[in-house]
C-alpha positions in Angstrom: 20.4 -120.2 -85.0 20.9 -117.6 -82.3 19.4 -114.7 -83.2 21.0 -111.7 -84.7 21.2 -108.2 -83.0 23.0 -105.4 -84.0 22.7 -101.4 -82.8 23.8 -98.4 -84.7 22.9 -96.3 -82.0 26.4 -95.1 -80.5 28.9 -97.4 -81.9 28.2 -99.8 -84.4 28.2 -103.8 -82.8 26.9 -106.9 -83.3 25.6 -110.1 -81.3 24.8 -113.6 -82.5 22.8 -113.8 -79.0 24.6 -113.5 -76.2 27.8 -113.3 -78.1 29.2 -110.5 -79.4 30.8 -110.3 -83.1 33.7 -108.9 -84.3 33.1 -106.8 -87.5 36.7 -106.1 -88.1 38.2 -103.1 -89.6 36.4 -99.9 -90.6 35.6 -100.1 -93.5 34.3 -103.3 -93.3 32.6 -102.4 -90.5 31.3 -99.4 -92.4 29.5 -101.8 -94.7 27.8 -103.9 -91.9 26.8 -101.2 -90.6 24.5 -100.2 -94.3 23.3 -103.5 -95.0 22.0 -103.4 -91.3 20.6 -100.5 -91.9 18.8 -101.7 -95.7 18.1 -104.6 -93.9 15.9 -107.5 -95.4 16.5 -105.6 -99.3 19.0 -105.5 -101.8 21.7 -103.4 -101.4 23.8 -102.8 -104.6 27.7 -102.5 -105.0 27.1 -99.5 -106.7 25.3 -98.1 -103.6 27.9 -99.7 -101.2 30.8 -98.4 -102.9 28.9 -94.5 -102.7 28.4 -95.5 -99.3 31.8 -96.4 -98.3 33.9 -94.0 -100.8 32.2 -91.4 -101.6 33.0 -89.9 -105.3 36.8 -91.0 -104.4 36.7 -94.9 -105.0 39.9 -96.8 -105.3 39.7 -99.1 -109.1 39.7 -102.0 -107.0 36.1 -100.9 -104.5 34.3 -104.1 -106.0 36.5 -106.4 -105.3 37.6 -105.2 -102.2 33.8 -104.8 -101.6 33.4 -109.3 -102.3 36.3 -109.4 -99.6 34.8 -107.5 -96.7 31.4 -109.5 -96.8 33.3 -112.5 -97.3 35.0 -111.3 -93.8 31.9 -110.5 -92.5 30.4 -114.2 -92.9 33.0 -115.4 -91.4 32.8 -113.0 -88.3 29.3 -113.7 -88.0 29.7 -117.4 -87.9 26.3 -119.5 -87.3 23.9 -116.2 -88.5 26.8 -115.9 -91.8 23.9 -117.2 -93.5 21.8 -114.5 -92.7 24.0 -112.2 -95.2 23.1 -113.2 -98.7 24.5 -112.5 -102.7 22.3 -111.9 -104.7 22.7 -110.8 -108.5 21.8 -107.4 -107.7 24.4 -107.0 -105.0 23.4 -108.0 -101.2 21.1 -108.3 -98.3 21.2 -109.1 -94.8 18.4 -110.9 -92.9 16.9 -109.0 -90.1 14.1 -110.0 -87.7 11.7 -107.2 -86.7 13.3 -105.3 -83.7 16.2 -106.6 -84.1 18.1 -103.7 -85.2 18.1 -100.5 -82.7 17.1 -97.7 -84.9 14.3 -99.2 -85.9 12.7 -99.8 -82.4 14.2 -95.9 -81.9 12.1 -95.2 -84.7 9.0 -97.2 -84.2 8.6 -96.3 -80.0 8.8 -92.8 -81.5 5.9 -93.7 -83.6 4.2 -95.4 -81.3 4.2 -92.5 -78.6 1.9 -90.4 -81.2 -1.2 -91.4 -80.5 -1.5 -91.5 -76.5 0.0 -87.8 -76.4 -3.3 -87.3 -79.1 -6.0 -88.5 -77.0 -4.7 -87.1 -73.6 -2.6 -89.8 -71.9 1.2 -87.8 -71.4 2.2 -90.3 -69.1 2.3 -93.5 -71.5 3.6 -91.1 -74.4 6.3 -90.3 -72.0 7.0 -93.7 -70.9 7.2 -94.9 -74.8 9.3 -92.1 -75.1 12.2 -92.9 -72.7 12.4 -96.3 -73.8 13.2 -94.9 -77.3 15.8 -92.6 -75.4 17.5 -95.5 -73.7 18.5 -97.0 -76.4 21.0 -94.6 -77.4 24.7 -95.2 -76.2 26.8 -92.3 -78.5 26.5 -90.5 -80.9 25.1 -92.9 -83.4 27.7 -94.7 -85.6 30.2 -93.6 -83.6 32.7 -95.9 -84.8 32.2 -95.8 -88.6 33.1 -92.9 -91.1 31.5 -93.0 -95.0 28.5 -90.8 -96.8 26.2 -93.4 -96.0 26.7 -93.1 -92.3 27.1 -89.4 -92.6 23.8 -88.8 -93.5 22.1 -91.4 -91.4 24.1 -89.7 -88.9 22.3 -86.6 -89.2 19.1 -87.9 -89.7 19.0 -90.7 -86.3 20.1 -87.0 -84.6 17.2 -85.2 -85.6 15.3 -87.3 -84.7 16.1 -87.6 -81.6 16.2 -84.5 -81.3 12.6 -84.2 -82.0 11.9 -87.1 -79.5 14.1 -85.5 -76.6 11.8 -82.5 -77.6 8.1 -83.9 -77.6 9.0 -85.6 -74.1 9.9 -82.1 -72.5 7.0 -80.4 -73.8 4.6 -83.5 -72.3 6.4 -83.4 -69.1 6.2 -79.2 -69.1 2.5 -80.2 -69.5 2.0 -81.5 -66.8 3.3 -79.6 -64.7 7.1 -81.1 -65.3 9.1 -83.1 -62.7 11.9 -82.9 -60.7 14.6 -84.1 -63.2 13.3 -82.0 -66.2 15.4 -78.5 -65.4 18.6 -81.2 -65.5 17.9 -82.8 -68.0 17.0 -79.4 -70.6 19.9 -78.0 -68.7 22.1 -81.4 -70.3 20.0 -80.3 -73.8 21.1 -77.1 -74.1 24.3 -77.9 -73.4 24.7 -80.9 -76.0 22.0 -78.8 -79.2 23.4 -75.2 -77.8 22.0 -74.3 -81.6 18.5 -75.9 -81.2 16.1 -72.6 -79.9 13.3 -75.3 -78.9 15.0 -76.5 -76.5 16.3 -72.8 -74.5 12.9 -72.0 -74.6 11.9 -75.1 -72.6 14.3 -74.8 -70.7 12.8 -71.2 -70.1 9.5 -72.3 -69.7 10.7 -74.8 -66.9 12.6 -72.4 -64.8 9.9 -70.0 -64.8 7.3 -71.8 -63.9 9.8 -73.3 -60.7 9.9 -69.3 -59.6 13.5 -69.0 -61.3 12.7 -66.6 -63.5 16.0 -64.4 -63.5 17.8 -67.8 -64.5 15.3 -68.3 -67.4 16.1 -64.8 -68.4 19.7 -65.8 -68.3 18.8 -68.8 -70.6 17.3 -66.4 -73.0 20.1 -64.1 -72.9 22.9 -67.3 -73.4 20.7 -68.7 -76.5 21.1 -65.7 -77.9 25.2 -65.0 -77.8 25.2 -68.4 -79.0 23.1 -67.9 -82.2 24.5 -64.2 -82.3 28.3 -65.8 -82.3 27.9 -69.0 -84.1 24.9 -68.7 -86.6 24.5 -64.5 -87.3 21.5 -64.5 -86.1 18.9 -63.2 -83.2 16.2 -65.5 -81.7 13.2 -65.9 -83.1 9.6 -65.3 -82.1 9.3 -68.0 -79.8 12.3 -67.6 -77.6 11.7 -63.4 -77.8 8.1 -63.6 -76.9 8.8 -65.8 -73.7 11.1 -63.2 -72.3 8.4 -61.0 -73.1 6.3 -62.6 -70.9 8.8 -63.3 -68.4 10.1 -59.9 -68.1 6.3 -58.4 -67.9 5.0 -60.8 -65.1 5.7 -63.0 -62.4 6.2 -67.3 -62.3 2.8 -68.4 -63.9 0.8 -71.5 -61.3 1.8 -74.9 -62.1 -1.5 -77.1 -63.4 -3.0 -78.4 -61.1 -5.1 -81.7 -61.0 -8.7 -81.3 -60.6 -10.5 -80.9 -57.5 -14.1 -80.6 -56.4 -15.8 -77.6 -56.5 -15.7 -76.9 -52.7 -11.8 -76.4 -53.0 -11.6 -74.8 -55.9 -8.6 -72.5 -55.3 -5.2 -71.5 -57.6 -1.9 -72.2 -56.4 -0.3 -69.2 -54.9 1.7 -66.5 -56.5 4.4 -64.4 -56.0 4.0 -61.3 -53.6 3.7 -58.4 -54.6 7.7 -57.4 -54.9 7.2 -56.5 -59.2 4.7 -54.2 -58.4 5.6 -50.5 -58.2 3.3 -47.6 -58.4 0.0 -48.1 -59.6 -1.3 -47.3 -55.8 -4.5 -46.0 -57.3 -4.9 -49.1 -59.1 -4.7 -51.5 -56.3 -6.4 -49.4 -54.5 -10.0 -49.9 -56.3 -9.0 -53.5 -56.8 -8.5 -53.4 -53.1 -11.8 -52.0 -52.1 -13.4 -54.5 -54.6 -11.8 -57.5 -52.7 -13.8 -56.1 -49.2 -17.0 -56.2 -51.2 -17.2 -58.9 -52.0 -16.1 -60.7 -49.1 -19.5 -59.1 -48.0 -21.1 -60.8 -51.3 -21.4 -57.7 -53.1 -20.2 -58.5 -57.1 -18.3 -56.7 -59.1 -17.0 -56.6 -62.9 -12.9 -55.4 -63.6 -11.7 -54.7 -67.0 -7.5 -53.8 -66.5 -6.6 -52.7 -70.7 -3.4 -51.5 -71.6 -0.6 -52.1 -74.1 2.2 -54.8 -74.3 4.2 -55.0 -71.5 2.8 -51.9 -68.9 2.1 -54.0 -65.9 -1.4 -55.9 -66.0 -0.8 -58.9 -65.0 1.5 -57.8 -62.5 -0.9 -55.5 -60.7 -3.5 -58.7 -61.8 -1.3 -61.0 -59.1 -1.0 -58.5 -56.7 -4.5 -57.7 -56.0 -5.1 -61.5 -56.4 -2.4 -62.1 -53.4 -4.1 -59.7 -51.5 -7.3 -61.9 -52.1 -6.0 -65.0 -50.6 -4.8 -63.1 -47.7 -8.2 -61.9 -47.1 -9.2 -65.7 -47.2 -11.1 -65.4 -50.5 -11.6 -68.7 -52.7 -9.3 -67.6 -56.3 -9.7 -69.4 -59.9 -7.2 -67.5 -62.2 -6.9 -68.8 -65.9 -3.7 -67.3 -68.3 -4.8 -67.5 -72.3 -2.4 -68.3 -74.2 -1.8 -67.8 -78.3 -1.3 -71.2 -79.1 -4.8 -72.2 -77.4 -6.5 -69.8 -78.8 -8.8 -72.7 -80.8 -9.0 -75.3 -78.0 -12.9 -75.0 -76.3 -12.8 -73.7 -73.2 -8.9 -74.1 -72.5 -8.9 -70.6 -70.2 -11.5 -70.9 -68.5 -11.0 -75.3 -67.5 -7.1 -73.9 -66.6 -8.8 -71.7 -64.1 -11.9 -73.3 -62.4 -10.0 -77.3 -62.4 -13.1 -78.4 -64.7 -12.0 -81.8 -66.1 -11.8 -81.8 -70.0 -15.5 -82.7 -71.1 -17.1 -83.2 -74.0 -16.4 -81.0 -77.5 -19.8 -79.0 -77.3 -20.8 -76.3 -79.0 -19.6 -72.7 -77.5 -22.9 -71.7 -76.0 -23.2 -75.6 -74.1 -19.9 -75.2 -72.9 -20.2 -72.3 -71.7 -23.5 -73.4 -69.7 -21.0 -76.1 -68.0 -19.0 -73.4 -66.7 -22.3 -71.5 -65.8 -23.5 -74.0 -63.8 -20.0 -74.7 -61.9 -19.7 -71.0 -61.3 -23.2 -71.0 -59.4 -22.3 -74.3 -57.4 -18.8 -72.8 -56.2 -21.2 -68.7 -54.7 -23.3 -70.8 -53.5 -20.9 -71.8 -51.2 -19.6 -68.5 -50.7 -18.0 -65.4 -52.7 -15.6 -66.3 -55.8 -12.8 -64.3 -57.6 -12.3 -65.3 -61.1 -10.2 -63.8 -62.7 -8.5 -64.4 -66.6 -5.4 -62.7 -67.9 -4.6 -62.2 -71.1 -8.7 -62.3 -72.7 -8.1 -61.1 -76.4 -6.0 -64.9 -76.6 -9.3 -66.4 -74.8 -11.3 -68.9 -77.3 -14.7 -68.5 -78.5 -16.4 -70.5 -76.3 -14.2 -68.9 -72.7 -15.3 -65.6 -74.3 -19.0 -66.1 -74.6 -18.5 -67.8 -71.0 -17.2 -64.7 -69.2 -19.4 -62.5 -70.7 -22.7 -63.9 -69.3 -20.2 -64.8 -66.1 -20.7 -61.2 -66.6 -24.4 -61.0 -66.8 -24.6 -62.9 -63.3 -22.8 -60.9 -61.1 -25.8 -58.9 -59.8 -26.8 -62.2 -58.3 -23.9 -63.8 -57.5 -21.1 -62.7 -54.9 -18.5 -63.2 -57.5 -15.5 -60.7 -58.5 -15.0 -61.0 -62.6 -11.6 -59.5 -63.9 -9.8 -59.3 -67.1 -7.1 -58.1 -68.2 -6.4 -57.8 -72.0 -4.2 -55.7 -74.5 -6.4 -53.5 -76.6 -7.1 -55.0 -80.0 -8.8 -52.4 -82.4 -9.9 -54.8 -85.2 -11.5 -57.5 -82.6 -15.0 -56.3 -81.9 -15.1 -59.6 -79.7 -13.6 -58.0 -77.2 -14.6 -54.3 -78.2 -18.4 -55.7 -77.3 -17.0 -57.4 -74.0 -15.7 -54.6 -72.6 -18.2 -52.6 -73.3 -20.5 -54.6 -71.4 -18.1 -54.1 -68.3 -19.9 -50.3 -68.5 -23.1 -51.0 -69.1 -22.9 -53.2 -66.3 -21.4 -50.7 -63.9 -18.3 -52.4 -63.8 -14.5 -50.5 -63.6 -12.2 -50.1 -66.6 -8.5 -50.0 -65.5 -6.7 -48.3 -68.0 -2.9 -48.4 -67.3 -1.2 -45.6 -68.4 2.5 -45.2 -68.6 4.7 -44.9 -65.2 6.4 -42.2 -63.6 10.7 -41.6 -64.8 10.9 -42.5 -60.6 9.1 -45.8 -60.7 10.9 -46.5 -64.3 13.9 -45.5 -61.8 13.3 -47.8 -59.1 12.7 -50.6 -61.7 15.7 -49.9 -63.2 17.6 -50.5 -59.6 15.0 -53.6 -58.3 16.6 -55.3 -62.3 19.9 -54.7 -61.4 20.6 -55.3 -57.8 21.8 -52.1 -56.9 20.5 -48.7 -57.0 20.3 -46.5 -60.0 23.1 -43.9 -60.9 23.3 -40.7 -62.9 23.8 -42.4 -66.0 21.0 -45.1 -65.5 18.7 -43.1 -64.2 19.1 -40.7 -67.0 17.6 -43.2 -69.7 14.0 -43.9 -68.0 12.7 -41.4 -70.4 13.5 -44.8 -73.0 11.5 -46.6 -71.5 8.7 -44.8 -72.6 7.3 -45.7 -68.9 6.5 -49.4 -69.3 7.7 -51.9 -66.8 9.0 -54.4 -69.6 10.8 -51.7 -71.2 12.6 -50.6 -68.3 13.4 -54.5 -67.5 14.4 -55.4 -70.6 16.5 -52.2 -71.4 18.9 -53.1 -68.1 19.0 -56.3 -68.6 20.3 -56.3 -72.3 22.6 -53.3 -71.2 24.1 -56.0 -68.4 23.7 -58.4 -70.9 26.3 -56.9 -73.3 28.3 -55.5 -70.0 27.4 -52.2 -70.9 26.5 -51.6 -66.8 29.0 -51.0 -63.7 29.0 -50.7 -59.9 30.2 -47.1 -59.0 30.4 -46.5 -55.4 27.3 -48.8 -54.7 25.6 -47.0 -57.6 24.9 -48.9 -61.5 25.9 -46.6 -63.9 26.5 -47.2 -67.6 29.4 -47.7 -69.3 29.8 -44.9 -71.6 30.9 -47.0 -74.5 27.3 -48.8 -74.0 24.5 -48.0 -76.5 22.0 -47.1 -74.5 19.2 -49.0 -77.0 20.4 -52.5 -77.0 19.4 -55.0 -79.4 17.0 -56.9 -76.8 15.1 -53.7 -76.4 14.6 -53.2 -79.8 13.9 -56.6 -80.4 11.5 -56.7 -77.1 9.9 -53.9 -78.4 9.4 -54.9 -81.6 7.8 -57.7 -80.3 4.9 -55.8 -78.4 3.8 -54.6 -82.0 2.9 -58.1 -83.3 -0.9 -57.1 -82.3 -1.0 -54.9 -85.2 -2.4 -55.5 -88.6 0.9 -55.8 -91.1 -0.7 -52.9 -93.4 -0.6 -50.8 -90.0 3.6 -52.0 -89.7 4.2 -51.5 -93.0 2.8 -48.4 -92.7 4.4 -47.6 -89.2 8.0 -48.7 -90.7 8.0 -45.9 -93.2 6.8 -43.4 -91.4 9.7 -44.7 -88.6 11.7 -44.0 -91.4 10.4 -40.0 -91.2 11.3 -39.2 -88.2 9.6 -38.7 -84.6 6.9 -37.0 -85.7 5.2 -36.8 -89.5 2.4 -36.1 -92.2 0.1 -38.5 -93.6 0.7 -36.6 -96.8 4.2 -37.6 -95.9 3.4 -41.3 -94.8 1.7 -41.6 -98.6 4.4 -39.7 -100.5 6.8 -42.5 -99.4 4.5 -45.2 -100.1 2.9 -44.3 -103.2 -0.6 -44.9 -101.5 -3.0 -42.7 -100.8 -4.0 -40.5 -98.0 -7.3 -42.2 -97.9 -6.1 -45.8 -97.9 -3.6 -44.8 -95.1 -6.2 -43.9 -92.6 -7.7 -47.0 -91.7 -3.9 -48.4 -90.8 -2.6 -44.8 -89.4 -5.9 -45.0 -86.9 -5.0 -48.8 -85.8 -1.9 -47.4 -84.6 -2.9 -44.7 -82.6 -5.5 -46.9 -80.9 -3.1 -48.8 -80.0 -1.0 -46.2 -78.4 2.1 -46.5 -80.9 0.8 -42.7 -82.4 -0.5 -40.0 -81.3 -1.7 -36.8 -82.4 0.6 -33.5 -83.1 -1.2 -31.4 -84.3 -1.4 -31.6 -88.2 0.8 -34.2 -87.8 1.4 -37.8 -86.4 3.9 -38.7 -83.4 5.5 -41.4 -82.5 4.8 -42.2 -78.8 7.7 -42.2 -77.4 11.7 -42.4 -79.6 12.0 -46.0 -78.9 8.6 -46.8 -80.8 10.7 -45.5 -84.1 13.8 -46.6 -82.9 12.5 -50.2 -83.2 10.5 -50.0 -86.0 13.2 -48.0 -87.9 15.5 -50.8 -86.7 13.3 -53.7 -88.6 14.1 -52.7 -91.7 16.9 -54.3 -92.8 20.5 -52.1 -92.9 20.9 -52.6 -96.4 17.7 -51.6 -97.9 17.7 -48.4 -95.2 19.7 -46.2 -97.3 17.8 -46.9 -100.8 14.9 -46.4 -98.5 16.0 -42.9 -97.4 17.0 -41.4 -101.0 13.5 -42.6 -101.7 11.6 -40.7 -98.9 13.9 -37.7 -99.9 12.7 -37.8 -103.9 9.3 -38.1 -103.3 9.2 -34.8 -100.4 10.7 -32.7 -102.4 8.2 -33.7 -105.1 5.4 -32.9 -102.7 6.0 -30.0 -100.9 8.4 -31.1 -97.8 10.5 -29.1 -96.3 13.8 -28.6 -97.6 14.9 -29.7 -93.9 13.5 -32.5 -93.8 14.7 -33.7 -97.6 18.4 -32.6 -96.6 18.4 -35.3 -93.4 17.4 -38.1 -96.2 19.8 -37.6 -98.6 22.0 -37.4 -95.6 21.5 -40.9 -94.5 21.3 -41.9 -97.8 24.2 -43.4 -100.0 27.0 -41.6 -100.6 27.1 -41.5 -104.2 26.0 -37.9 -105.8 23.3 -38.3 -108.8 22.0 -35.5 -111.3 18.8 -35.4 -109.2 20.5 -34.3 -106.1 22.5 -31.6 -107.9 19.5 -29.8 -109.4 17.7 -29.8 -106.1 21.0 -28.3 -103.8 21.0 -25.8 -107.3 17.2 -24.8 -106.5 17.3 -24.9 -102.6 20.6 -24.3 -101.5 20.1 -21.0 -100.9 17.1 -22.1 -98.2 18.7 -25.3 -97.2 21.8 -22.5 -95.5 19.7 -21.2 -93.9 17.4 -23.1 -92.4 19.9 -26.1 -91.4 23.0 -25.3 -92.2 25.3 -27.9 -91.0 23.6 -30.5 -93.6 23.8 -27.8 -96.1 27.6 -27.9 -96.0 28.0 -31.8 -96.0 25.6 -32.3 -98.5 27.8 -29.4 -100.7 30.7 -30.3 -100.1 29.6 -34.2 -101.2 28.3 -32.6 -104.8 31.3 -30.7 -105.1 33.7 -33.5 -104.9 31.2 -35.9 -107.4 32.8 -36.1 -110.9 30.8 -33.6 -114.7 29.2 -31.1 -112.6 28.2 -28.6 -115.0 30.6 -25.5 -114.7 27.6 -23.2 -114.2 26.0 -25.6 -110.9 29.8 -26.2 -109.7 30.6 -22.5 -109.3 26.8 -22.2 -107.5 27.4 -24.8 -105.2 31.0 -23.4 -104.2 29.7 -19.9 -103.8 27.1 -21.3 -101.6 29.6 -23.5 -99.4 32.2 -20.4 -99.3 29.1 -18.4 -98.0 28.4 -21.1 -95.3 32.2 -21.4 -94.7 32.7 -17.8 -94.0 
C-alpha cells in the first residue's frame, strides 16, 4: 500500500503515494480534515456533527456523516482501509509525519533545544523547514467550527515560530533578508506588536533609524485605529531608545585580544550642544594616548543625551587611532553573568563562574590588551549591567592607576541602587570625572527641532521649545509626534505648527511616562496625585489627597527629587517641567480624573487649602452639584469672588442652576453672582 500524505497548512489535500486524491465536496473534505487532524484516535459521530455544523446540524446529519465516510473510502482507493469504522466513531490511520501540521509542530519543538544550547543556526534551519511547510492559510478550502478553531491555533503557532526565527537571526547580527521578511510579516499580521518591534530593531541596527521610527508610528496608527489601544511598553521603550541614541553596533565574531575594536558608530551629527563635556573627553583621549589613565561617569535623566555624547567621544577616539571597546547593557540581560563585558571586549562565552571569578577573567583580558597599548573601554546604560559586569567595572576602576585605560560609563540616576551609588563614589575617590548632563538651552532644542523635521523651525515651532524641558529625546519626540499627527506644515521654507495641533502630542506624553518607569511604584503613585494638584504643591496637600501621612510620603517624594522630577520651591515642591506633570496626570484614566479632582477639592478644603485651589478642582470635577459644594460656596464664596472671580462666577452659576437649593442659600449665592456680574 502506498503511503497516505495529508496537508492542511494551506488547502486541505491528500495523496496516495504520488497520486493526489479527490476529497470531494466541501463538507466531505471538512470531515476528512477533522479525521486527519485527530489521526489514530476515534472521532465520534457527535464530534463530527459539531465540527461540520456547530449548533445548526440538520436532522439528517448522522446519515450525511455515513454518506461522507463512504465517499471518502472510495476516493482513497487502495488507502481506503486506513479509514476505519468502530462502535465509537471513525478513525483515520496515518503514519508519523504524514500530516504536515504534525511535522510543523515537531520541527518547532525540535528548534527549542539548539536555541537554548547556543546553536542559533541549527534552530533557525529547523524553523525554516517548519515554516516552509505552509502553502497559504490553514484549512484554506474548508469551513466549519473545527476548521475555524484549528486554523486559529495553527496560525498562532506559525506567528510564534516566525517571531522566534526573527529573534534568533537578529541576535546573531541579522542577514540581508531579515528586514524584507519582517516587513512582510508586519504587512500580514499588523496587530502583532512583536513583529513591529523586531522590524524596528532590524532597521535601527542597519543604521536606518528614521525608517525604524516610521514603523513605530505606523504601528501606533494601526493599533489605535483597529483596537483603540496605544503601543505596549516594549514598542514605546524601543522608540525612546532609538530617539535617544544612534544605531547600535552589530554583534561581531569574537577576535583575538590584539584585534579588539568596536564597530564604527555614526559621526557626531546627532550631538547638539555639550561642547564643554566633549572638550573634557577629548582631553582625556589625548592623555590616554600618552599612557595616562582616567575614569569617567556620565549621568543624567533618560533621554538627556548620555549615549549621544559617548558615541561622539568614541568616534573621536577611533579617529585618533585608539582601540575602543564598547558595550551597551540592556534591561532584559541584567541577569546574564558578564553579558555587557563580554559584548564590549568580544569575549567568548565561558563557564558559569561566580561574579568574582568572572570579573577575574575580564581583568586578565584587559591586562593583555593594555600591555599592547592604550584602550578605551565604555559601558553604556550601566544601571542595567549584571552583577558580574558591575564588579568587573569596579575592579577595573581600581586598576586604572597602573594601566593605560580610559574607563567610561553612562548611567541614569537610580536613587534606590546602592551598588551604583558605590561605583559612582569610587569615581570621585579615584580622581575620576563626574559629568552630569543638564537640560539643553532653548537654542539647542530649536536646533534639534530643525534636524528632526528636516527644515529650520519657524516661530510657532520654536515657541514649543520650553515644552521639551531641555531634553533632546523629548524634543525629537515632540516634533515626530506632531509630524505623525499632521500637525506641522512648511511655510516659506520654515516648519510651522498647525493651529489645530495639540502642542503636546500623545506620543510625547507616552515617551515622558516611559522615562519615569524606573521610579518605584510608590513614587509614581504619589507623583500622579501630585500632578492633579498642579505644577507646585505642598506635601500636606498630597497627604490630604492620598490619605497618607506626610512622614510616609517623604521617602517617595525625596526619590522623585533625587530623580530630577521634582524640585524644591520654597515651602512647596514643584514639577521640574510642565511636561512631566501633564504626562503623569495623563496616566490617570480619563473617566477617573473628575472623581479624583472632586476628592482633591474636599480634601484640600478640609485641610485648610486655598479657596482658589479648591475651586480649580471643583471645576475639573463632575458637573453635578451636591450639598457639600453648595455649603462650601456659601461659606467661602465671598473670599473666592475676591481671589478668583472667573472660577467663582462659574461655580455660582452651576450651584444656582441646581435643584432643591434652600432659599437662604439661593439668596446668598445669587447676591454673590450679582455682585460679580455688575
